[in-house]
C-alpha distance (Angstrom), angle and dihedral (degrees) to the residues before:
residue distance angle dihedral
M1 . . .
I2 3.80 . .
R3 3.81 118.8 .
L4 3.80 102.1 164.0
I5 3.81 132.7 27.8
L6 3.81 116.2 -169.7
G7 3.80 120.9 -164.6
L8 3.79 110.3 -159.8
G9 3.78 124.8 -147.3
N10 3.77 141.8 103.9
P11 3.82 121.8 -71.3
G12 3.79 122.9 -119.4
E13 3.77 138.3 60.8
E14 3.82 93.6 -90.5
Y15 3.83 90.0 67.1
K16 3.81 96.4 47.1
G17 3.81 110.0 117.7
T18 3.82 94.0 15.6
R19 3.79 122.8 132.9
H20 3.82 91.5 -118.3
N21 3.84 89.5 59.3
T22 3.79 94.4 56.1
G23 3.83 93.8 110.5
R24 3.78 91.9 49.7
E25 3.81 92.4 48.9
A26 3.82 92.8 46.9
V27 3.81 88.7 55.4
L28 3.82 91.7 47.9
Y29 3.82 88.7 52.7
F30 3.83 90.7 50.3
A31 3.82 93.0 47.4
E32 3.80 91.9 50.9
K33 3.81 93.0 46.2
Q34 3.81 91.1 50.1
G35 3.81 93.8 44.9
F36 3.80 93.9 -121.9
D37 3.80 117.7 177.2
N38 3.78 120.7 -86.6
F39 3.79 115.0 -80.1
D40 3.81 119.3 -99.3
L41 3.80 128.3 -171.2
D42 3.81 113.1 -104.3
K43 3.82 98.6 -155.8
K44 3.81 94.3 -167.0
A45 3.82 92.0 56.0
N46 3.83 94.8 30.9
A47 3.81 89.4 -132.3
L48 3.77 138.8 118.4
T49 3.81 106.6 -117.3
A50 3.80 138.2 -171.4
E51 3.79 130.9 178.8
G52 3.76 129.8 -145.3
K53 3.75 142.8 155.6
M54 3.79 129.3 -117.1
G55 3.76 117.2 -177.8
K56 3.79 104.4 -43.7
S57 3.80 93.7 -26.0
K58 3.78 125.6 101.7
I59 3.81 107.4 -150.0
L60 3.78 131.6 -164.3
I61 3.79 117.6 -153.8
A62 3.79 117.9 -160.2
L63 3.78 135.2 -173.7
P64 3.81 109.2 -167.1
E65 3.81 112.2 -131.7
T66 3.79 89.1 -153.6
F67 3.77 122.4 93.6
M68 3.80 115.8 -88.8
N69 3.81 97.0 -96.2
K70 3.85 90.7 54.3
S71 3.84 96.2 50.6
G72 3.81 91.1 115.9
Y73 3.81 89.8 69.8
S74 3.80 91.0 66.7
A75 3.81 94.5 38.8
V76 3.80 94.5 55.7
K77 3.82 91.1 49.5
L78 3.82 92.2 51.4
I79 3.82 102.9 43.2
R80 3.79 132.5 30.5
P81 3.80 113.0 -111.0
K82 3.82 113.9 -113.2
K83 3.79 136.6 156.4
E84 3.81 90.2 -105.4
L85 3.80 123.2 36.0
P86 3.82 106.8 170.9
E87 3.81 88.9 152.9
L88 3.84 91.4 65.7
V89 3.82 118.8 85.4
V90 3.82 119.2 -173.2
L91 3.81 120.5 -168.1
H92 3.80 120.4 -160.9
D93 3.79 144.0 150.0
D94 3.80 119.9 -89.3
L95 3.80 124.1 -160.2
D96 3.83 91.7 -165.2
I97 3.81 93.0 63.2
P98 3.83 120.8 72.2
L99 3.79 119.8 -112.1
G100 3.80 107.9 -93.1
K101 3.82 94.8 37.8
F102 3.81 136.0 85.1
K103 3.78 135.7 -174.6
I104 3.79 130.7 -149.5
S105 3.80 114.0 -148.7
Y106 3.79 139.3 167.8
G107 3.80 129.1 -152.6
K108 3.80 96.5 -0.2
N109 3.81 127.8 142.2
S110 3.80 118.7 -97.0
G111 3.81 94.4 -102.5
G112 3.82 86.8 -139.7
H113 3.82 94.8 -59.5
K114 3.82 105.7 146.3
G115 3.83 94.9 -151.5
A116 3.81 92.8 51.5
E117 3.84 90.0 45.7
S118 3.81 90.8 52.2
I119 3.81 91.6 52.2
M120 3.82 92.6 46.5
R121 3.81 91.1 51.6
A122 3.82 93.7 46.3
L123 3.82 95.2 46.3
K124 3.82 93.9 36.4
T125 3.81 90.9 -133.2
K126 3.78 141.1 82.2
N127 3.80 91.4 -158.9
F128 3.78 101.0 110.2
V129 3.80 134.8 96.7
R130 3.78 120.0 -88.4
V131 3.78 127.6 -169.6
R132 3.78 105.2 -159.4
V133 3.79 111.5 -161.3
G134 3.79 116.6 -154.0
I135 3.79 118.6 -122.4
S136 3.81 99.7 161.6
P137 3.80 118.7 125.3
K138 3.81 122.1 -144.5
H139 3.81 89.0 -92.9
K140 3.79 112.2 42.2
P141 3.80 116.5 -137.5
G142 3.78 117.2 -109.0
Q143 3.81 120.5 -103.2
K144 3.83 92.5 -93.9
E145 3.83 93.5 51.3
I146 3.83 98.1 45.9
L147 3.82 97.6 93.1
K148 3.79 92.4 47.3
F149 3.81 89.4 47.4
I150 3.83 97.7 49.9
I151 3.80 94.3 47.1
G152 3.80 90.2 44.2
K153 3.79 121.1 101.1
F154 3.79 125.0 -105.3
K155 3.80 116.8 -104.7
P156 3.84 113.4 -117.6
A157 3.84 92.4 -105.0
E158 3.83 90.8 49.7
Y159 3.80 90.8 49.3
E160 3.82 90.2 54.6
I161 3.83 88.5 55.7
L162 3.80 89.6 47.4
K163 3.81 93.2 53.1
K164 3.82 89.2 58.1
V165 3.81 89.3 50.6
F166 3.83 91.0 49.7
K167 3.82 88.9 55.1
K168 3.82 91.1 53.4
I169 3.83 91.9 44.8
S170 3.80 89.2 51.3
E171 3.81 89.3 53.0
A172 3.81 90.5 48.4
L173 3.82 91.5 51.2
E174 3.81 88.8 50.7
V175 3.81 90.3 53.6
M176 3.84 90.5 48.5
A177 3.81 91.3 49.7
T178 3.80 98.1 44.5
D179 3.82 102.0 29.1
S180 3.82 123.9 7.5
L181 3.78 146.4 -56.2
E182 3.81 89.7 -117.8
K183 3.81 92.3 56.5
A184 3.83 91.3 47.6
M185 3.80 91.4 49.5
S186 3.82 94.0 48.7
E187 3.80 92.3 45.0
F188 3.82 100.7 42.9
N189 3.83 107.7 26.0
G190 3.80 103.9 90.2
């Protein structure tokens, strides 16, 4: 059962449509598709939040208004830290997964993702669900170009691919909310 969905990214108009905001934009797509309430600023958590219901579950969606590497600040204000947090789902970009793909995982290391690391430190656990959304092109940028690449905007053709991925992610989140994580993983992890 999902209680909290976090979409990671950076706040502000200048980051809208960037690769690093993929998790945030996937959550916005899901919220719109599900007809969740309008987002309000939760000052205590420094996050935009919206509530909705899926099946019997009441779900809170949050978009931290902190920068990516401070995402844990919002997470710890929105959910109580425990050793196991299967009711928390975090969506973020992943440079190791090709554009057009995503992977659902539970209890895995951060893989170097600063937002995931921040949440793991703040909650003192890695045992939560992550939906890692691929942003990698056919030819990965070199080490020096990575930062420029991830804060760069998607090209129109890439964004069309991404919209199809957002639709599938939205379906996977529905399965997690109304059925189980296991079913979502077997159905959507290719």
